[in-house]
N, C-alpha and C positions, 0 to 999 in steps of 0.2 A: 266466603265460607269454604270454598274448595281448597284453599291453602291449608286449612286446619284439619280437613277430614279425608280428602281423596289422596290416593297414591298416584305418583307420577308414572305415566307410561311413555317410554321412549323407544321408537322403532319396534313396537309390539312387546317390549319387555317392561315388566314392573321393576322400577328402580330399587325396590326393597326386596320383594319376594323372589325375584329371579337373579339375585346378586351372585350366585355361585354357579350359574350355568356357563358352559363353554362359550356360547355366543355372546353372553354378557361380558365375559373376560376379554374376548376379542375386541369388543367396543371400548373396553377400558384401556387396552393397549393402544388403540387408535387415538384416544383422547390424550393419553400420556405422551404419545409421539408428537402431538401438536404442541403441547405446552408441558414439557417434562417437569415433574415435581423437583427432581434433583438439580434442575437448572436455575431455580429461583434464587439461590444465594447471591447471584450476581447483582441483584438490586440492593443488597446490603453493601456491597462494594461501591456501588455508585453513590450511596449515601456517605460512606467514609471518604471517598475521593473528594466530594464537595467540601466537606469539613476541612480536609487537609489543605486544599487549594486556598480556602479562606484564611486559614491560619498562616499559610506560607506568605500570602500577600501582606497580612498584618506584620509578619516577621520582617519582610523586606522594607516595609514602611518604617519600622523601628530602627533597622540598621541604617537606613538612609538618614533619618533624623539625627541619630547618634553621630554619624560621620559628618553631617552638615554642622552640627553644633560644635564639634571639635575643630572643624575648619574655620568656622566663624570666629572662634576664640583666638585662633592663631593669626588670621589675616584680616580680621575685621569685616567691615561692610563690603557688599558686592559679591560675597561668596554665595554660591548656589546656582541652580539651573533655572532660568526664567520659565521654561516650559513646565517643569515640576512645580514651581511656585504657582503658576496659573492653574494647573490641574488641582493642586491642593486647595487653592482659594475657591474653586468651583465646588469641591467636595465640602468645604466648611460652610459655604453659602447655603447648602442644603442641610448639612449636618447640624448646624447651630440653630436652624429654624425649629420652632416649638409647636407641638400639637396642643389643642385645648386641654386644660388641666382635668376637666370633668371627663373627657374621653379617655385620658390616660388612667384616671382613678378607677373607672368602671370596667375598662377592658384590659388593664395592666400592660398597655402598650408603652414603649419607651417614650419619654417626652420629646426626644430628638426626632425630627422628621427623617433625617438620614438613616437613623437606626431602624425606624419603622419601615422605610422603603427596603432596607436590606432584609428585614424579616419577611416582607412580602415576597421579595425575589426568591429567598430561600424556600418559602412555603410553595411557591409556584413550581420551583425545580423539583421538590420532593413529591408534590402531588402529581406532577406530570409523570414521573417514573412509577408512581403507585397506580394511577387511574387510567392513563392512556393505553398501556399495553392491554390487548384483549386476547382471549376472552376473560370475563370476570368470574363466570361460573362454569362448571362442567355440566354436561347433560344430566348426569346422575351423581349424587354424592358418592356413591360407591366407586365411581371412576377415579376418585382422588379428591384431595382438598381443593376448595375453590381457589384458583390462582390469585384472585384479588386478596383473599384472606392471607395466603402464604406470603405474598409480596409485602403486605402491610405489616405482618408479624415480623418478618425479617428486617424490614427497615426500622421498625420500632426497637428491635434488639440492637441494631447498628448504631442508633443514636445514644444508647445507654452509656457507652464510655464517655461521651461528651457531657452527659448529665452529671456524672460523678467527677469528671475533671473540673468542670466549672463550679462544682460545689465547694471546692477548697479555697481557703484564704491564701494559702501558698499553693499555686497550681502551675502546671506545665505551660499553659497558655499565657499566663502572666509572665512567666520566665522568658519566653521567646518573643513575646509581643510588646512587653513593657506596659500593658494595660492592666491596671490594678483590679483586684477581684470584685470590688464593689461596683465598678463600671461594667463588669461582665455579668452582674447578677441578673439583669433582664434577659440575657441570652441563656443563662442557666434555667430561668423560668420558661423560656421559649422552648428549649429542647425537651424539657420535661412535659410541656403541653403537647409537643409533637409526638412524643412517645405515647401519651394518653390517647390522642386522636388516632394514631395508628393502631393502638390497642382496640379501640372501638371498631375501626374499619376491619381489623382482624377478626373480631367476634361476630359481627352482624352477618357476613356471608355464610358462616357455618350454621347459625340459627335459621336463617332464611331458607337455605337449601335443604336442611333436614326437615323443616316444616313442609316445604313444597313436596318433598319426596314421600314422607310418611306420616305427617301430621304431628300432633302434640305427643301422642304416645311414643312415637319414634324419638322425639326430642328428649323426653324423660329418660328413655333407655340410653341414649347417647351421653347424656350428662351424668350418668352414673359411672362412666369410664374416666380414667386418669387424665387423658388428653384434654377433656372438657372441664371437669371440675377443678383441675389444678390451675386453670387460667383465671378463676374468679378472684382469689385473694390478691394477686398483683394488680388487677384492674381496680379493685376497691381501694387499695392502699395508694396507688398512683393518683386516683381521683381525689382522695383526701389531701395528698400533697399539693396538688394543683389548686384546690379550693383554699387551703390554709395559706397559700402563698399570695393570695389576693391582698391588695393594699389595706383593706379594712382590718383584716386579722393581724397583719404586721404592725399596724398602728395601735390598735386597741388591746392586742393580746400578744405582745412581742415575746415575753418570756415563755408563754405557752407555745407559741409558734416555734421558737428555736428548739425547745426540748422535744416537742412532738415531731418536728421535722427530722431530727436525727433518728428517732425511734422508727418512724414510718419509712425513712430512707433505707435503713438497714433491713427492715422487714420486707420491703418491696424488692430489694436486691436478692434476698434469699428465696422468696417465693417465685420470682421470675426465673431464676436459675432452675428451681425445682420444676417449673412448668416447661421450660425449654427441653429438659431431659435429653440433652446431647443430640437433638435432631438437627440435621443439615449443618452440623458443625457450628451452630449458633452459640455454643458454650464458649467459643473463642472470643466473642465480644464480651462475655462476662469475665473471662480471664483478663482481658485487656482493661476493662473497667476496674477490676479488683487490683490489678498491678498499679495503675495510676493512682487510684484512691489510697491504697496502702502507702505508696511512696510519698504522696503528698502529706499524709497524716504523720508519718515518721519524720519527714523533713521539718514540718511545723513543730513537732514535739521536741526535737533535739536542737533546733536552730532558733526557734521563736519563743519557746515557753520556759518554764522553770526547770525543765529537764535538760536545758542547755548546759553542756559541760563548763562549769565555772566554779568560783568559790561559793556561790549561792545555789548550787545544784540542789533541786528539790526543796529549796527553802524560800519562804516568802520574803519580800523586801518590806522595809518600814516606810510608811507614808505618813506625812503630816498633813492633816486636813484642817482648814480654817475658813471662817466666814469672811467673805469680802464685803458683802452687803446683804440685803434682805432676800436676795434670790440667787446669789452666786457663791460657789465654793471654790477654794483653791486647794489643789492637792499637789504636793511636791514629794519627789523621791530622789534621793541622792544618786547621782550618776556614777556608776562603777565602770571600770575599764572594759567590761564585757558588753556594755550598752552603747549603742550609737544609732543615730537616726538622721533623716533628711527633713528639710522643711516640708510641711504639709502631710507628714505621715501621722499615723495614729496607733495607739495601743489598745488592746482589750484588757480591762481591769476586772479582777475577781477578788472579792474580800472574804477570806475564811471567817466564819462566824456571823457574817451578814449576807444573807441570801446567797449562799455559796454556789448555787446553780446559775446565778445571773453572771453573765460575762459581757460587759458593755464596752463599746468602742468610744474613745475620746481622743480628739486631736491633741498633739503635744504642742504646748504653748511656748516652749523654750527651744533654744538652739543647742544642738549637740556640741559639747566641748567648750561652750562659751560661759554659761552660767554655773556649770558644775552640778546642776540638778535637772531633773525632768519635771516640768510643771504642767499641770492641767487646770484649765478654767472650766468649771462644770456648772451648768444651770440646773438648779433643783426643780424637777417637774414631778414625776411620780415614779413608783417602783423603787429601784435601787437608789437613785439620787434623793428621793424623798426620805428614805430610811437614813441615809448618811446625814442629811440635814438635821433630822430629829436627834440623832445621836450626839451632835455637837452644839445643839441650841443653847445649852446652859453654859458650857465652857468656852464656846467660840473656837476652840482649837482642840484637836485630838490626834493621837497617833494610832494608826491601824496597820495591820499586816495586809499586804496586797500581793497577789500574783500577777505578773506582767506577761502578756502574750503579744509579741510584735517585734519590730514595727511593720506596719502594712501601709499600702497606699502611696501617696505622693505622686510626683510627676517624673517621667523618664526623660523629659527635656531638661537642658541645662540653662537656668535663668541667666547665667553670666555670658551666654552666647547671644543674648538679645541686646539691642541698643536701648530699649526702654522696658521696664517692668512696672505694671500697674497692679496694685493690690487693693481689691475692693472687698469689703465685708460689712456686715451689719450685726450688732449685738455680740453674742458669744462666738459668732463666726470669726472674730478677730483671732481666736486661738489657732486658726489654720493659716492666717496671713502674716501674723506678727513674726513667726520664725523666719519667713522669707525676708522680711525687712531687716531683722537683726543680723541674719547670716550674710546677706548681700552687702549690707553696710560695713560689716566687719571685714569681709574679703576685699572690698574696695579700699578700706582704710589700710589694710595690710599691704596692698599692692600700689600704694602711692609712689610715684616716680616711674612706674611702668605703665605702658599703654593698656587701656581696658576698653573692651567693646561696649560694656554697659555704661551709658551716659546719664541715665535718669531713672530714679525710683519714685513712683508716685503712690503714696499710701492714702487710701480713702476709707474712712470708717464712719458708719452711721450708728449713733447711740441714742438712747432715750433721754438719759440724764447726764449732766456734766460730770458728776462724780463717777460715772461708769469708766471714765478715762483711767481711773485709779486701778482698774483691773490689770493694765499693762503699763503702768506708770514707769516702773523701773526700766523696762525695755525701751520705751520711748525716750526717756532721759539718756540712756546709753547711746542711742542712735544720734540724738541731737548733739551730744557732747563730742562726737567724732568730727562734726563740722566738715563734712566732705563735699558740701555744696551740690550734691546730686540728688539729695533726698528732699521730697516735698510731701508735707503731711497736711491733709485736710480732714477735719473731724466735724461731722454734722450732728448737732445736739437737737433732737426733736422737741425736747421739753427742757426749758431752762430751769435748773434746780434752784436758782436764787429767787425765783418767783413762785415756787410751790412748796408745799409741805412734803417731805420725803419720809415715808414709813420705813424705818431701818432698825435692825437689831443692834447696830453698832452704838457705842457710847457717843455722847455729844462731843467729847474731846477728840475722838478718832474721826468723827465726821468733819469737824472743823479743820483738823489737820489735813484730811483728804482734800477738802476744797482749796485750802491754801497751797497744797502741792500742785494741784491742777493749775491754779492761777500762776504759779511760778514757771511752769513750762509753756505757758501760752506764747512766750516769745519765740519758741522754736517750731510753732505749728500754727495753722490757720483754723481756728475754732469758729464754726458758723452756726449761730443759734437759730436754726430753722430746719424744718423737714425738707430733705433734698428732693429736687426734681431729677430723677435718675436719667430721664431722656435728655435733659439739658447737660447734665454731667457727661453723658456719653457723647453728645454732640461736640462739646469742648475737647474731649479726648480725641475725637475723630480728627479735629483740626490740628492736633499735635502728635499724630502718629509718626513714629520713626521708621527707619528701613525695616527693622524687625521688632515688633512689639509683642510682649507676652502679658496676658491678663491672668491674674489668679483671683478666683472668686469663691467666697464662702459666706453664706448668710441665709436670709429668708427666701422662701420659694418665689415670692414676687420680685425680689431683687435679682435673683438668678434668671428668671424668665426675661426680665427687661434687659438685662445686660447681654444675655445670649442673643436676643433678637437684634440688638444694636450691633454686636460684633459680627453677626451674619451680614448685616447691611454694610459693614466695612469691606467685605470681600470684593465687591465690584471695583474698589479702588486698585485692586491688584490685578484681576483678570481683565480689566479695562484700562490698564496702565498707559496704553498708547493714547488714550483720550485725556487722562488726568495728568500724566507725567509728573507724579509726585515722588517717584523712587521708592514706593512702599512695596516690600516683597512678602511680608508675612504679618498677620495679626492672629495670634494663637491664644486660645482660651483653655485654661485648666480650672476645673471646679473641684471643690472639696465638699463632702457630705456630712462629715462628723464634726460636731462643734459642741 
């Protein structure tokens, strides 16, 4: 009860009533000499330095991989530094390990053990700078702001530029590190949470010390001043942003999440700047955040969206949508000279007149410059895809206007620099792996007569029904017709369509033609009518690893987890190469999320 009613006495002085006496002011100067208020901005610099060092290390890794890939393509196998290969293998051994799904779902931790360890180290670094320096509180609130509160507030402001840099689909960190925005999303959530935690730590010491010095009446009086009440809105907004970023909201309320995220993000930025009020030059962090944020938005607008200077400036493109079967749609857009992309990349699609606020990502299922069109295979679920499905249920095909935003994602590594590329997918995840197959096969076919580092492409696809092969039938036929002897195609059919009734909206003639087409291409691929044992598949792949092997993975969460676990277990073959003597230098995994 003393905390709420009694005034604090320090060296015979009342911390509230005697605040203007000369002796009290002398004690204040003594407290400020010990921990100067004006000296606290250094903790913001320590925060920024840590972020810069991490980004620089990622940048050097990107430069190293790019140089290694170019060297491998020129001189073939044997290129590279064995020490770096070993260090990389150790890193991937940890990085590819997975945490339990339930733990990640409820805590929003990254699935990767390596990423989680990095976040733990980052948290330890930041908390040490925030909590270890003493003292936390001053003897009286009148002697100045609690040092712990000031440190936390400054460090919270210092992470703000990283929050807004990582929020962009086209961002500076992706530019210098080669890591796509969707893989940085967990770190965006993390720095947002760090800012929120520092906001709480910034707030509590003020409340505690005011209550200790003068009780609740003094607290009410203080919270009527600008410095106190202006901090409430950014705390509430940032709290909502962190809560709405949880996996449950993103899964069940995605459209609401996206739109509210933008609104709350802008409001938080404005109210935080308002609260900072140019104290201790903290506005410089806001200037930096605004500069990066605005630059990224302008870059995305004029390079990635319909505002891109071209013949179709500010005009939608025409898309043809058709039903492939009872659950899949095919959307195709004619490729113009201003559009190009790489395998594994995706676009955001927005349909004027059909849920105009929805902007959904879909992987591009075709290869740039080969088919003459941009094709998407879309599984109709709910929201936008369900609306599109209903619109074409009667006619089976339709033409719609669409705004394109992209491309984004993909891998910064060069698949042609590897000796073997393994493409694994399940269901509609094939939309991310089939462009790798067609592009690599085309390039190998064009380079016949010249030496190529890439010696084998292994395409593995898991489908439910045999007629699902029809989704990418034309692409598979194209690859098989090239007859380059380096492509191996394995398709696992979990349910044999010839022995079960298929509920489909297609006509009987179309269905029969689809089955006949599938049977015609069985000569060029290995169709296995059973549910695959992923562990056995990965074991067989382990026995056939080349010097440098690249895995591209897209599909169900269970497939991803099993494959990542196994590729993590491949890494000892590299860092224990003196024991195995297999000549394996690299087993690299690239995953795609949008399908």
